[in-house]
N, C-alpha and C positions, 0 to 999 in steps of 0.2 A: 472735417475729417479727411485725413490724407489716405488715399487708396494706393496701395502698391500694386505692382504687376507680378507678384509672386506666382499667381496662376497664369496659365498660358493665354496670351491675348491674340496670338496668331497673325498679328500684323508683322511680326518679325520672322524672317525666313528660317532662322536657326530654330525657333520654337516650333514652327510648322514642321520642319524636318524631324524634330524630336517627337512630335505627336505621331507622325507617320511611322516612325521607328517603333513606337510603343503599340500602335494599333494592330499589328499582326496577332498579338495576344488576344486582342478583343475580337478580331475577325475570326479567330479560332472558335468563337462561340457558335457560329453558324455551321462550320465544317470542322468539328472538334477532332483532336488527335485520337488515334486509336487507343484502346485501353492499355495502360501500362501496369506492370506488376509492382514497381516501386512507387510509393506515394511521393508526390511533390510537396515541398515544404513551403509554408508561409507563416508569418507572424499571427495574422488574424484572418479568419474566414467569416464572412458575413452572409447570412441567409436572408434574402429579401431585397428586391430591386425597386421598392417604393422610396418615398422621399427620405425617410429616416435611414434606410440602409445605404443609399448612395451618399447621403450627407456624412455619415460616419466614415464610409470608405474614403471619401475625399479628404476629410480632416486627417485621418490616420496616415494616408499615403503621403500627404503633405508634411507629415512629421517624420518621414523616413522609414516607416514600417512597411513590410511587404504584406499586401492586402489582396485577398480574393473575394469577390462578391458573386454569388450565384442567385439567379432568379429563374423560376420555373417557366415563366411566360415572358412577355415583353416588359421592358422597363415601364413603370407607371401603368401597368395594364389594368389595375383594379382601383383601390381606394384613392391613390394619388393622382389619378386623372379624372376623378369623379367629384371633386370638391366644388364649392361655389366660386372658386378661383379668386379669392380675396386674400390680401395681406392686411390683416386687421387685428386690432386689439381685442375685439369682441365686446362691443358696447353692452350687449344684453347680459354678459357674464357679471357685470357690476351688480345686477339685481340679485345674484346668487352669492355675493360677497367674495367673488374670485379675484380679489385685488392683486394678489401676487401674479396670477396668470395674466391678467390684463396688463399690468405694468411690464412684465417680461415681453409680452407680445407687442405692446406699443413701442418699446425700446428697439425691437427688431425691425419694425416697419422701414425706417429710413436706412438702416444698415443694408437691408435687402434691396431697396429701391436704388441705392447708389451702386450696388454690386452688379446689377444687370438691367440698365435702363431700357434695353430693347424688349425684354419680356415682362417688365414690371413698370407700372406708372401710377402716379397719384390719381385718386378718384374722389369726387365730392358726392356725398350721400345726403338725400333729403328725407326727413321723417315728417310727413304730414301730421299735424296735431289732431288727434281724435279725443275730445274731452271725456268720452266714455271709457277710454283706455287709461293710460298712465297720466297723472296730473302734470301740469306745466312745471310746477316746482320740482318734481322728481326728475323730469327730463332735463331741465336746466342744471340741476345738481349733478346728474350723471355726465352731462357733456362737459361741465367744469372739470370734473375728475378726469375725464377722457383727454382733455386738453393739457392737463398738468401732471399726470402721473409719470410721464417720461418726457425727456427733452425732445423738442421738435426744431429742426432746422429748415426743412423743406415744406412740410405740410402745414397749410394755414389752419387756424383755429375755427371753432364753431361760430355760428351766427343764427339769428332769427330772421326769417324772411316773410314778407307779405305775399302769400301765394296768388293773390288777385292781381299783383303787379309784376310778378317774377315769371320768367319763362318756365320754371319747373311746375307752376300751377296749371299750365295750359291743358295737359292731357288728363287732369284729375277732375273729379266731381266738384261742383262749385261750393259744396258745404265745407271743404277744407280750405280755410282762409289763412291759416298760419302754419308755418313749417320751420323745422330746425335743420340746419345744414352743417355737416362736419366732414372731416377728411379721413380717408383710409387709402388703401391701394389695391390695384388689380394685378394678377399674375396669371400667366399661362402655366398652369400647374404641371402638365405633362412635360413641357419643355424645361421647366425648372429641374425636374428629375433628371432628364437627359443631360443637361448642362453639368450637373454635379457628377454624373457618371463620366462624362468626357474629361472633366478636370481630375477626377480620381485616376483615370487611365493615363492622363498626361503626367501625373506624378508617380506612375509606375504600377498602379493597381491593375489587376486582371479582372475584367468584367465578363461574366459568363451568363448570357441569356439563353433560355431554353434548357437549363440544367437545374434540377431539383436536388436538394440534399436529402437522400433517402436513408442515410444512417450516419450517426455521430456518436462515437464511443469515447468516453473520457478515460485517459490514462494519467499517470502521475505527472508526466512531463508535457502533456499536450492532448490533442484530440485526433483520433483516427476517423476520417470523414470519407464518405462515399457520395459522389455526385453522379446522377444518372440523367441521361437525356431521353427524349421521346422514343428513340429507337431501341433503348435498353443498353446502349453503350455506357460504360462507367469510367469515372476518373477518381482515383484515390488521392487524398490529400492528407497532410499532417499539419495541424495548426497549433500554435502555442495558446491561442484563445479563440473562442467561438462567440459570435454575436447573433442572437435571434432577433431579427428585425422583420419578422414575417407578418406583422400587422394582424389582420383578423385570424391568421393561421398560427399565431404565436403560441397559444396554449396547446393546440394540436401538435405543433412541431415538438414541443417539449415532451409530450407524452409518447408520441408514436415514433419519433426519429432520434431524439436525444436521450431517450430512456430515463427521463427525469419527471418529477412530479411538478405540475403547474401550480404555482403558489399564489396566483392572483386570479380574480374573477373578472372576465371581460364581458361587457355588454355589447353585443353587435347591433348597432343602430343603423338602419338604412336611411340614407339621404337621397332623395330623388329630385330631379330638375326637369323643367319643360322649357322648350325654346319655341317662340312664336315670332311672326314677322314683326318688324320694328314698330313699337308702340308710341315712340316719341322721338323728336328730332334733336333735342339737346344732349349734352355729354355727361349729365349727372345720372346717378343711380338713385333708386328709392329703397328705403327700408320701411316696411309696412307692419304695423302692429295688428295682430289678429285677435279675434274674440276669445280664443283659447289661451291667450297670453303669450303665444309664440310669435315669432317674426318671420317674414319672408323678404327676399330681395327681388327687385326688378332692375336688371343691369343691362346697359348697352352691350351688345355681343356681336362680334364678327361683322360690324358695319351695317348689316342688313337685318339684324334680329334683336330680340330682347330675351334675356335669360331670366327665368323665374324659379326661385327655390329658396330654401330646401324644406323637405319634410323631415321629421324625426320619428321613425316608427321602429319598433323592435323587428329585427330581421328573422324570419323563419325559413329563409331560402338556404340551400347549400352555399357554403362560403365560396365566393367568386361567381355566383350565378344570379346575383341580385338584378331585378328588373322592376321598373315602376309598375304599379298596378292602377286600375281604373279609378279607385277611390282616391289615390294620391293625385292623379291628374285633375279630378273634379275639385279636390281640396285647393290645389294651387290656383286653378281658374277662379273658383269662388272667392277666395281671399283677395286675389289681385283685383277682381271685379268690384270689391267693396270700395276701391279707391279710384280706379280708372273710369273715366266717363263712358268709354266704349267697353261694353262687357267682353270678357274673354271666355270662350267656350272650348271644350275639348277638340272640336273640329279645327280650331286655329293652331293646334300644336303641330309643328313640323318635325320636331326631334325631341327625344328624351334620353336621359342617362341616369343611372343609379349606381351608388356604391355603398359599401358597408364600412362604417367607421368603427374601429375597435376602441371602445371607451372603457376606462377603468370602472369596474362595477361598483355600485353602491346601492343603498336601499331606496333611493328616490324612484317613485313610480313613473314620473314624467321623464321620458328619454331626453327631452330638450334641456333638462336641468342637470344631466350628468356632466361631470367635469370634462373639459377638453385638455386638461393638463396631462403631463406625462410622468412616468416613473421609470428610473433606470435601476434594474434589479440585478445585482451582482451575486453570483453563486461561486464561492471560492473553495468549495469542497473538492479540491484537486485543481486541475487546469482551469483557468478562468473562463467563466461563462457569463455573458451579459444578455439579459432579455429586456427589450424595450416594450413597455406597456403604454398604450395611448399615444397622445401627441396630436399636433395640428400643423398644417403647412407653415403658418407664420413663424412658429418657434422651432422649425426643423434645424436651423443652423446652430442655435443655442443648445438644443438637445444633442446634436452631433459633437459640439465642442465639449460639453460636459461628459459625454460618453468617452470621447477620446482622452480627456484628462484622466478619467478613472482607469481606462485600459492602459494608458502609457505608464501610470503609476505602478500598476501591477506587473507590467512587462519591463519596467526599469528603463523606460525611454524618457529622456528629460527635455525633449524638444517642446517649445512653448506653443500655445494656441496661436493661430495665424489667420483664420478665415474672416474675422471681423473687418479687416482692412484690405481684403483681396477681391478682385473682380472674378465673376464667373466668366467662362469662355464667351467671347463676343461682347462682353460688357465694357471693355476698355475702348472707348471711341476716340482717344486722344490723337491717334495717328491720322484721323480724319478731320477733327475739329479743334485740336489743340487742348489746352488744360480744361478739365471739366468744370462746369459751373453749377447747374442744377440738373438732376436726372431727366426731368421732362423736357426742358429746353435743349439739353444736350442731344437728345434723340432727334428733335426737330432739326437741329443743325446738321446732324449726321445724315438725315434723309435728304436735306438740301444738297449736301456734298455728294451724296450718292447719285442724285439726279444729274449733277454736272458731269460726273464721270461716266454715267451710263444713260445718256439722253434717249437711247433707242428703246429702253425698257418702258412698257406702259406704267403709268403712275401707280395703279392699283397693285400690279405685280411687284414693282420696286418697293413699295411701302410694306407689303406683306413679307417680302424677303428680308427687309431691314428689321422688321419686328422679330422674325424668327431667328435670324442668324447674327445680327449686329455686325461687329467688325470681322467676323468669319465669312462674310458674304463673298469675298473673292475666292474662297475655297469652294463655294457652291457653284459659282459661275465657271471657275476653272479657266485654263488658257484658251479653250475653244468656245467660251461663252456658255449660255444656258442650254444650247442644243435644241433638239426637236421638242415641240410642244405636244405632250402626250394627252393632256386634257386641259381645258381652259385654265390658264395661269400656272400649270404644272409642267415643268420641262425635264427632259432627260438628265441634264446636269444635276438638278436638285435630287432626283431619285437616286442617281449613282452616289452622290455625296451622302445621302441618308443611309444608304446601304453600307458604304465603306467606313463611315465615321460616326454614325449614330445608332448602330445596331438594329436598324429597320430590317425586318425579315419577311414582311408581307405588305400587301397594299393597305390593309387595315392599319398597320403600324404608322404608315405615312398619312393616310387620309383622316384618321380620327385621333391620333396622339401627337405625332411630330408636327402635324398641321391640323387644321379643322376644315380642310378643303372639301372633305366629303359632304359637309353641310351645304356647300355651294354648288355641288354637282348633281346632275341627273343620275339615275341608276345606270343608264347606258355609259355615261362618262366614268363612273366609278368602276364599272366592269372593264372598260378600256384600260384603265390603269392596272387592274388586276391581271388582265391578259398580257400587257407589256411586261409586268413583273414576272409572270410565269414563264414567258419566253426568254427573259434575260437570266433568270435564276430558277431553272425548272425544278430544282430539288428543294425549293422552299415553299412555304405555305401560300396557297392562293385562296384568299377569302375576300369578301366584298361587303363591308359594312353591316349587312344583316346578320352576320355571324359573330359580331363583337359581343363579348360577354356582358358588358355593362351598357350597351348602346342599342338603341333602336332608331330607325328612321322611317319616314313615310314620304 
């Protein structure tokens, strides 16, 4: 597959200058213009700064439409930063005959891996065989379908391994003698959202964080829209079309702000995760079958930890306020302890996070059986309105492409789809390594080239920066280098870059979404970052990890 550089790669000075020219509109999100009496015009206004909203904004802006995206909080502040962080087809969905969804997701894996090898990479998964669960024949049949439902160029196929002789059997109980190994991918979900927003802005979109859509009224030729920030300041906009990508808030937005009837039933399902100290030394992940027929993953995380999740429980919390509860922590510990030789107890948990998935409602009582597919719902009773129902991280690009196709048809724009062969910002490493070969080996070559150019950087800091920013890394370092170290591994240059180019508006935005450095720091170190931020930008939010809506730490 040939990847073009239609998206901004930032290795070219002209493109970097273009981004800097576009970003005053984005910077306006933190210090917005005063209220104006005349509305500003755009083709499409998108409500929601999660993965679906930014994906649609990127696609539409790349087709030449004028796009505004508003998000009431931070980008990826809720569901889109609370996933299991996998680019996967969904092996377990085959059991529910979701063949179309699995095929679509499998086809997207390698498209995404090639577009951003710095934030996504292949990952091998191990399923220990428990004869009391699914029989061998069923597992082998499922893996055969998983290998062949979509074309693979990068990811190897599945295999059976002897757990008694393979490294993946070492941390498990000796009763697990056989296992099945297959391929999927890993993604930094919050950074995926931010990169889409950066690319949308690079193509001319206006990205407004901290602004909620408080009123949208349909007229014959468009929508009259009011955006309001936390201070009560307003911005009026007029849009030819409106996109409701509010995720868990989609139905509420239709009723309360767009003055329309919600036509679909959403099931709000909470998924919670725990993080413990590293449980094994190898680089594979595990997929465990539970006695309730659900599955959980145990995944290498942030070098020093293991991520375990997820749960699937109906959410009864206010939208945006989801937190893990004690029963979920016990459940994840107990289920993982069925497999690991060393038991896991709640006292081992060092961090948790929870998010609410907006799933298309159906009659199934088991939340884990509800489809993860999406629906694009067009309302053409006047000016166009698109509501996005459901969806998952892996299929966001395809969802955005289909949404853009539909909107462009209705807005008489004939520009073709383009994102399937385009890099996300930072993903084009060719200026450092030459022509791309494989996403995983390309990144290793990039890291080696970076070590030669910046031998003074500690290896851990260099590799983290390479993972976060890819070929944009020189923008982070700047002409003056990384600057003063504010907390271990976090320098002034990176903080300034995140504020100026990635819409970071608080220490939490940096420590828990743009990076996961908060997990590696002490409370005192996190507070030092918050104090630095407050001193540099005194009119912006000062919070410290413990106030994150979907995050707790101990």
